[in-house]
C-alpha angles and dihedrals in degrees: 000000000000137000114287117262095031115146123214120239116274112270093027092130087080090050102050099095104146090097093056126090089194115017090198094055111028116183120236089254090054092047089054092050092048093050091046091051091054093047093045090051093050099044109010121258093264091060096051123084130205088249089057091055091046092052091051092058097036100252133109118265093248090055088064089067090067086069106027131028092214146346088265088057089057091051092048094049095048094050094044091047095052092044090053091048092052095046094047094039093050092055092046093051092050092049092048092049093065129226100314109103092207090056089046091052092049089051091051092048091049090049094050093044091052091048093050095047093045097045113038095145092052091051090054093046092050093052097044104033108032089094089057093065121100111260096255094055093040089052091052091052092049093049091052091047091052089053089054093047091051090055087059093043092055091052094044091049089058091050092046103035094173095053124101119241090248091058092049089049092051090048091052092052090048090054091049090052092051095048096040092055088085096107085070094053108024111130096026090095130022116261097260093051093044093049091050092049093049093047092051094047093045092050091051091049093047097046105028 
């Protein structure tokens, strides 16, 4: 989702909420995933041990194995979870926006901007560590991602009726790249200003 080697903004551990069913009451499993995402983003998954993740959540390394069979299992679950959340959330936002494709596009942009600003560590982990997943899990993530992309493509095709699907798909990926660049710039503006800037730029890229 972002260029390799990008670091999330300091303090992003508190922001990365896409792994949580209830941000106010995260389960121990979710706390482990959230801590692992932050550590993986900072150091790369290959440089983080199970003991490191355990220390981040205040448990011994062996206690982690009650929740996850391995560090790779943590990585797989976090990337599958966020891909499911994007795919399902994109469809829900489009349905809630009604039949107007412009309203649908604005809903998708808002959704992606919120995700990017709330989950900088996960964006970095996805970009840098997806290739580290076993093929079965990587394939599942890619299938979910294609479902999400196609939600955008369907909306963009209605806004650009003369465009080929490939062009709409390329436009969608360009918008993702723009929005998901936030780990480079997070903290330089407050959230409201950054969100407004990203929405305006994404709208221009998607409709221009």
